[in-house]
N, C-alpha and C positions, 0 to 999 in steps of 0.2 A: 456667613452669607447672608442674614435677615438685617442689616444694617446701610439706611440709605446713602452708604459711602461706597457701596458694591458696587461695581458697575458690570454689566451683563453684556458680553460682546461673544458670543455664538451661540450659536442655535442649533437642535436640531427638530430636524423634521418627521413624521411617520405618517403611514392610512393603516385604517382601523375600520372592521366593522363596527357599523353601528351600532350594535349592543355591547361592545367592548369599551364602545364611549359611554351610552347610557352607566355602562356599570363604573366607569371611574367618574365621572361626574356624581354619581349617586356617592361612592365612598369621600370624594374629595368631599361636598357638603356634610358628609355626616363629621369629617375634621373642621371642617370652619375652612377653608380652603379655597385655592381653585385648584383648577383639573394641573395647570401648571404648576402649582406647587405641589400637588398630594403625587403627581408623576416624578419630580424631581424627588423628591424625598425617596420615595419609596426606590428609587432608580439608585440612587446613591448607599439605602443603606443597602441593600442587596452587592453592590459592587461591593463593599468593606467588606461585606462576609463572603465574599468569594475570593476576593483579594487574602483575606485572612487565612482562609479555606487553605490557599495555594503557595503561602508564605511562612507560614506557620506550622512547626513539627510540634506536637504535643506526644511525652512517652508515658509511662508507668516509672516508677522508682525504677524498677530492676531492667528496662530495657535502657531507660538514660544512661544508667551508671556501666552496662556494658556499650552502648555509645561512646561514651565518654570513655572507657580503658582501650575503647577500640584507636580513636582517635588518639590516644597517648603513648601510642605503639610507634616504632619506628617503621616505615615503610620500607619492605625489599623489593627492589627493584628489578625485576628477572627479563629479557628478552621481551616474554607475553604481553607483558605489562611495557614496557618501553614502545614496543609497537603500536600497539593502542591509544599511549598516551601523543606519542606523533601523529600516527592519523589524526586524532585530535583535535590536534594542532593545524594541521591541516587543515581539517571544516573549516573550521572556523578563522584562520585567516584568511581565507580564501571566497566570504564574504563579501 
């Protein structure tokens, strides 16, 4: 993102209170960045953290073992499970 060949084609506008703008300007100046650079770097770092929290599952060793044991066991289909799977399929394909 810092190379001279990167082209910036997207824009995000935001409205904020004067005090918030001054805080961002002050923080950016401490890091020697423009306000745009500071906001972008901060927002991307927070976005990556949020994505990681929602996409990565961390388990303790005994919990991981129980999880993988459950995955390795064959699924026993019964009427209730088949009904739920069919309902799920209908909701997903109806989108």
